[in-house]
N, C-alpha and C positions, 0 to 999 in steps of 0.2 A: 148639178150633180150627175155624174156619169152613171150609165147602166150598171157598171161594175160595182159602184158604191151603193146603188139602190138595192142590190140583191145580196143575200147571205149565202155563202158557199161553205158547206160543212162536210168535211171528210176527215174524221179522226182529229188528232192534235195538230196544230199548225207549228211552223218552225220556231216561233218564239216560245210557245209552251214547252216544246221538246228541249229547247236550249236551257230553260230554267230548270226543268226536271232533271236534266243531265248534270247541271252544276250542283243541284241539291242531292244528287245520288239516289233519286227515287223513281228511276225509269220503270222498274219492275212493278212497283206499287201503282204507278199511274197507268201503266199498260192494262191493268185489270179493269180500270174504269173507262177505257177507251170507248166501249159501246155506248156510254152516256152521251158521247159527242156526236153520235149518228143522228140523222133527222128524227125528230120526236113529235109526238102528238099528245093532245090533252085527253087522255083516257083514264080509266080506272077511277081513283078518287080525286083526280085533278079538277074536274068540273064542279064537284061539291065544295072542294076547298076554295076555289075561286069565288063561288057564289056566296060564301060566308065571309070572305075577306073584306077588311075595311081599309087596308093600307097596302100601297105598292110604291116602289121607286122606279122611275122611268128615266133612261139615258137616251138622249137624242141630240141632234144639232138644231140650233136656231136658224133663222133666216139668213144670218151672216155666216153660217158654217161653224159656229163655236159650239163646243160640246158642253152640255149641262146635265145634271141629274136633278129631277124634280119629284116632289111627293105627290101622290094621288091618294086622296083621303075621301071616303064616302061611306054611306050606309051600305050594309051587305046587299049585294045585288047589283052594285055599280060595275062589276066585272062579270062577264058571262062567256063561257066557252060555247059559242053558237054552233060550231062543228069541231071535230078533233083537230083541225088545222086553222081555226079562226077564233081569235080572241077579240071580244068587243068590250070596250071600256067607255064609260061615260066620261066626257072631257071635263075634268075637275080642275083644270089649270086656269087660274085667274089672270086677268089682263096684265098684271105686273110680273107674272112669272116669265123667266127668260124663254121658256118653251111654249108660251101661249101662242097659238096660231102656227105651230110648228109645221114645216113642209111635209107633204105626203111623199111617198115613194122613196123612203130612206130607211136604213136599218135602225132598229130600236132594241134596246135591252131592258127587260123588266124583271125585278125581283119582287115577288108577292110574299108578304110577311103575315104570319099569325103568331104574334109575340106571345100571347098567353099560353098557347099550346107548343111553343118553340118549334114551329114548322115554317118552311120557306120553299118556294118554287122559283127557279130561274127560267125565264122564257125569252128567247131571242127570235127575232123575225123581222118582217118588213111592214112598216106602216103604209097601208095601201089606200086608206081613205080617212077623211076627217069630216064626215057629213053629219049634219043635224045634231051636233053636240056629242058625237061619239068618235072614238078612235078605233079603227078596224085594223087588226094586226094579223097578217098571215104568219103562222107559227112555223118556225124551222127547227128550233131546239126547245125542249121542255124537260126539265129534270129537277128532282128534289135535291136539297143539300141537307147535311146533317144538322142536328139542333145545337151543335157546339157554338158557344159564345152568343147565343140569343138570350137577351135579358127579358124575362116575362113582364109584360105590361099589357094593359087593355087600351085599345084605340077606339074612340067613339067620336064620330063627326057630330058637331053641334047641330047641324041641320043637313038637309039633302041638297044644298045648293053650293056653288063654287064660292070660294073666298073672294073678297074684294081686293082691289089694288091700292087701297088708300094708305097703306102702311108699308110701302116699298121704298127701299133706299138702294142706290147703285153706287159702287165705288171700286177702286182698284187695289185697295189694301184693307187689312183687318183693323177694326177698332178695338179698344180695350174690352168692350162688351162682347165683341165677337170672339176674342181670344179666351175670355172667361168661359163662354159657352162651349168652345171646343175643348178646353182643358177639363171641363166637368163632364164631358160626354162619355157614356159607356157604349154608345152605338153611333155609327154613321154609315153612309152609303158611298160606294166608289164606282164611278163610271169610267170605262176605258173603251178603246176602239181598235179595230184592225182593218186594214184596207180591203181584205176579202171577206172576213167573217162578220164585219159590221160592229155594232155597238153592244156593250154589255153592262149590266148593272149588278153589283154584288153588295152584300152586307158585311160589315166589319164590326166586331164587338170585342170588349175587353173590360178590365176593371176601370172604374171612373178615374180619369187622369192618365190613361194610357196614350192619349194623343197630346202632342206638344205643339205649340204655335207661337209665332211672333207676328209682326205686322205684315209680312209677305210670305211666310212659309208655314207649312204644316207637316209634322213628322209623326210617324207611328211605327211600332214594331210589328213584325209578322209573327203570328202564332201558328202552331202546327195545325194543318187542315187536311184536305182530302188528297193533296199532292198533285192535283190537276194543274194548278197554277194558271187558270184562265186569265185572271187580271194581270198577273205579273208577266205572262206570256204576251199579252197585248202590249204592255209597256215596253217589253223588249223590242218590239217592232215600231211602236208609235208612242211617244211620251205624252200625248194629249190625254188629259184626265179631267174629271169633274167630281166634286165632293158635295155631299148633302149632310148637314147637321140639323137636328131639331131638338127643341125643348118640348118634350111631349106633354108637359103640364100646361104651359102657356101657349103653345102653338107657334112660338117663335121659330123661324126657319132661316137657315144660312146656307146659301148655295155659292159654290166656288168653281171657277173654271180656270184651267191653267195647264201645267205640265208636271209630270212626276217621274222620278228616277228611283230605281231599287238599289239599295246599298247592301251588298252581301258580306260586308266586312265588319259589321257592328258586333260588339260583344253581347252575347245573349244574357238576358236577365229576366227574372220573374216568369220563367217558362216560355219565353219566346224563342224563335229559331236562330237568332243572330242576324237575320235579315231585317231591313227596315226600309221605309219609303219616305222620300223627301219630296213634297209637293210645293211648287211655287205658284202662287195665285196671280192671275192676270185680270180676272173679273170677279166681283163680289156682289151678291144680291141679298139683301135682308128683307124679310117680310113676316107676316103672321098668317096662320091658317086656322080655320075653325076646328 
């Protein structure tokens, strides 16, 4: 991994985000949010929010360079803002997770969720150390997102230890059970990447059934949001993407790695924007979490 890939450079919106904003005709609205893209710190209510959180989604690359998004689930306290620019997370990735043993000195994207309160924080930075069962992240960006499309639920880890890898399956296509899980989902997580800005994790929500799937593809509509288009902007530059679906009752987890394209010509329905995303799976990992 080059030094350019290992660091995250943040100065306003990048060219991909600006291009999508321009096509959507929301340049003025997005420009008002440009300060959120400046280097950020974990201050104000962020440290307390992180200390009480039980769920986060992490986007990073495995040792083969493939992008994945993984769930981090633990008792409150497993994430700590040790300084305004350093986030420490207990490594809750089991041996079967594609990001288990992930390399240091790479960009990571994290979205921390508090579903019950409909709150989320996005954190982008660099994974600088993986010592003694912890993940140490130097924070470059940190900002809250609106509560829109967050479905309230309570996440409670069954115990304070990592899940096992005894129930892990790897494949290159989706099974009928996988497709059923996707089609019933009201929540999933999207990982994207940019050659200069690094990796990003974001939350997607909608009515159950808003995501469609077959053996190799997953599609979903775009709903109105903050007009920043961080994820779509990344896909404009690099189609590499990763998806994470979960059955929050059983702990069943579905992780997909592949490529995604944005289609701006779909006809809008059920309140969406008329844009949609088509994801092609290249790697599939099924597992369970406590």
